N, C-alpha and C positions, 0 to 999 in steps of 0.2 A: 527611509533609506532600499534600495532593490537589496532582494539575498544574493549573495554572491558566491555561496560555494550552495550543494544540497548533495543528500545520503540518494545514492543510485548504483546503477551497474552503469561500469563504462564502454559504454558499446561507441564511443568518443570523449575525448579530454572535455567536451564541453556537453551541454544541451541546452536548446531551448525552454524558461521557463515564463508560461505562462500567467500574469496577475488579471485579478480580475475586482472588482469594488470593494466586494465583500470578500477574505481574507480563505471562508472555506474550500474555495473551489481552485488556489491557487495549485498550480501542479506540471512536472514535464509534459505526463500522459494529455492531460483535458484542453488542448488548443479550442477555441472560440467553437469553430466549427464541427466542434463533437458537444461539448456544451451547449449549447445557445439550440436544443432542440426541445421542438414539445415534448416529445414520450420525456425527457428529465424536468417538467413540472417547473415547482419555483427555483430552481439549481439553474434550470436555462437562462431564465432573467437576470442574470446576476452578470452584468456591465462588467464589458473588457475595456480592461487599464493599458497593459502596456507587455512587450514581451521581452524576454532580452539572453544574453547567453549565461552559460552560469558553470564553474569549476564542480564534477563531480569528484566525490569520495564514497567511497565503499566502509560498507562497516565493518572489515577486515581492515583497511588503509588507517580507523580511526583506534583499532584493538591494538595495531600494531604503533600508532606515531604516541600512544597516554601509556604503551607497556600494559595493556588490557587483557586479562587473563580471561575473565568470564566478567559481563553486566549480571548486573542481582535483575534488574527490570530493564526491558525496552516496551517503548509505545510506539506502532507503525502506523502513522496515519499519514501517508504519503500519497491520497487522490488519485489512484490508479499506477504507482510505481510499488504499492506492497507486492502483487504480483512477483517479477521481476526481484524483487528483493529478496522474496523468500526464495525462489527457487536457487536460489545461488547464498543461499546464509549460510558461516560457516559452522560446524559441528560445533552443539554446545555451546555457541557464544556468550547464550544468556541460560538464569535459569527459570528466568519464565517472561514470556512479552503476549503483549497484547497487540490484536489489529483489527482496525478498520477495515473490512474489505468495502467498492465501490462498484458492484457488482449494479446495483442501482442507478448509476451514471453512465452502465453499459461500458465500462471501463475492462472487464474479463477480458484475459486476451482468446477465449477462445466462445463458440455461442452456449455450447453446452455447460452451464453454469455448475450445475451439481458436479455433471462429472470431471472439471478440469477440478473445482475444489477435493473433493472427493482423493483426485492423482496427486494434487500439491500437500493437502494434508500425510498422504501415506508416503513424499518425500522425507516430510519432516517426525522421521521413527521414531528419531528419541524423546521427542517429547507426546504428551496424551493432551488432548481439550479439554479443559477444566472449565470455563463457562463460554456458552455461544449463545449470544443473545439474536434470535432470529426474528422476522416477518418476511409473510410472501413478499415474490420479487413482484413488483406491480400487480399485483392481485392473484399472481398464481397458484396454483394449488401441486407445481410440482420444483419451483426453483424456488432460493434463500436468499435475505439479503442478510448478511451476518453485517450485523451491527460492530458488533465488536465481540472480539474471541481472545480467552485467555489459555495458552499453549505454558505447558509445565514440564519439566526435564520428569523423564519419569523416574530418575531414580527418588525422585522428593514424594515418591507415592509412599 
């Protein structure tokens, strides 16, 4: 059955959710014209299934609704929405969180992937990067795909 609510940043009460035959590409930020490009390799061959409007909820709203002061752990794997979510992450909302970045699908909000990532990490100044799985981005020697990055609150050092 279709997703009816998803975590995101409320630029409007709802957004279009794009669903594909293989669930790994489902996203608010990955429409068919972006995903189905040759540069995306096998991901680009994922057949589009349908699109529909979903209600958005923010991490802050989840915390307020369920009286959560701080999450023990969050996993953020949201096919391109990670950038906006991290830019608006409530201070110290989790003791640790893991993020799968989607630069390999060209979903970074800036063409300079490395500078954007550096700027984003500097905004997360309450956290340190405990683990980062790096691979060259499309064979580049200057840009990196971060499949999984673990951020931990500095107070746990």
